[in-house]
Phi, psi and omega in degrees: 000150180239128175212181180245029188292107166062020179265146175273129180271147177281177178278059180251130180260127180286138172282177184300314182289319177298323179295318176298318178298313180299319178299321178298313180297310183296325180289336185242359183293147355282150179210161178275165177295327178297318177295319179296319178300316179297317180296317181290327176296315182287318186273325187242357184059037180268153171272166181306316184296323178294316178301313181296321180296313180292320178300314180300316180299315182286333172294318179297330179270001174087012179283326182225166177225132176256137179239000000 
């Protein structure tokens, strides 16, 4: 599951595409990575690997947490 529960975010500024991605996650959280891949495919025309790469990057910056 992916959520934004109680994590402190770093001083990282989201770019336009990252911001759209974050909005998708926040609008649908909690959700599985499979659900997120489907949403990003439909909304952003992304492949699975792109979704995972951006998710990993934003998790490292404290925006999201994967369980």
